[in-house]
Structures are given as structure tokens and as C-alpha cells.
C-alpha positions in Angstrom: 3.3 -14.8 -5.5 2.0 -15.6 -2.1 2.0 -12.0 -0.8 -1.3 -10.2 -1.2 -1.3 -6.4 -1.1 -4.4 -4.9 0.5 -3.8 -1.2 -0.1 -7.1 -0.9 -2.1 -9.0 -2.2 1.0 -7.3 0.3 3.3 -7.9 3.1 0.8 -11.6 2.2 0.7 -11.8 2.0 4.5 -10.1 5.4 4.8 -12.1 6.9 1.9 -8.8 8.1 0.4 -7.8 8.3 -3.3 -4.6 6.9 -4.8 -3.6 10.5 -5.5 -4.1 11.6 -2.0 -2.1 8.6 -0.6 0.6 9.3 -3.1 0.9 12.9 -1.9 1.0 11.8 1.7 3.7 9.2 1.3 5.8 11.1 -1.3 5.6 8.7 -4.3 3.8 9.0 -7.6 0.3 7.8 -8.1 1.6 5.4 -10.7 3.9 3.8 -8.2 1.0 3.6 -5.6 -1.0 1.8 -8.3 1.9 -0.6 -9.0 2.0 -1.4 -5.3 -1.8 -1.6 -5.0 -2.1 -4.0 -7.9 0.6 -6.3 -6.6 2.9 -5.7 -9.5 5.8 -4.4 -7.4 8.8 -6.8 -6.8 9.8 -5.1 -3.6 8.9 -2.3 -1.2 11.2 -0.2 0.9 10.7 -0.2 4.7 10.6 3.6 4.5 7.7 3.4 2.0 5.9 0.8 4.1 6.4 3.0 7.2 4.9 6.0 5.4 2.0 3.8 4.1 1.2 2.7 7.6 1.4 6.2 8.9 -0.8 7.7 6.2 -3.4 4.9 6.4 -3.2 4.6 10.2 -2.6 0.9 10.1 -0.1 -1.9 10.7 2.1 -3.6 8.1 -0.1 -6.7 8.4 -3.1 -4.7 7.3 -1.3 -3.8 4.0 0.6 -7.0 3.3 -0.8 -10.6 3.8 0.7 -14.0 3.1 -1.6 -16.3 1.3 -0.4 -19.8 0.5 -0.7 -20.7 -3.1 
């Protein structure tokens, strides 16, 4: 897939754990890991909104298009 997920980069920049992010956005740590590892097939805009709010970033900081 040409979409790269950079949640791990943002977590490192914010010195935040997967568990802390999961608590802040209201999903399980397992689901955060699925998103973080690029195994998710889709993401809800509400989840993306909460991710950006929790990580104080823009959607483009979390998701990136990389041509294959």
C-alpha cells in the first residue's frame, strides 16, 4: 500500500506510549498498534481527528503517501 502511517514517529516526538495514546483517543492499545504498524484497512475521520488532537499534529504528519 502506498500510504505510510507515521504514528510511531509522532509518539517518539511526543514521548508518549501506545497505552497513553489509546487512553487519550478512546481506542484499545491493540487497535493503536494495528494503526501504527500499517495493518489497518481504514481509519475513521473521528479517530484521525482524535489522533491529531492527542498528538498535536496535522493529518499529514500521521499519514503519508509514498509511491510504490
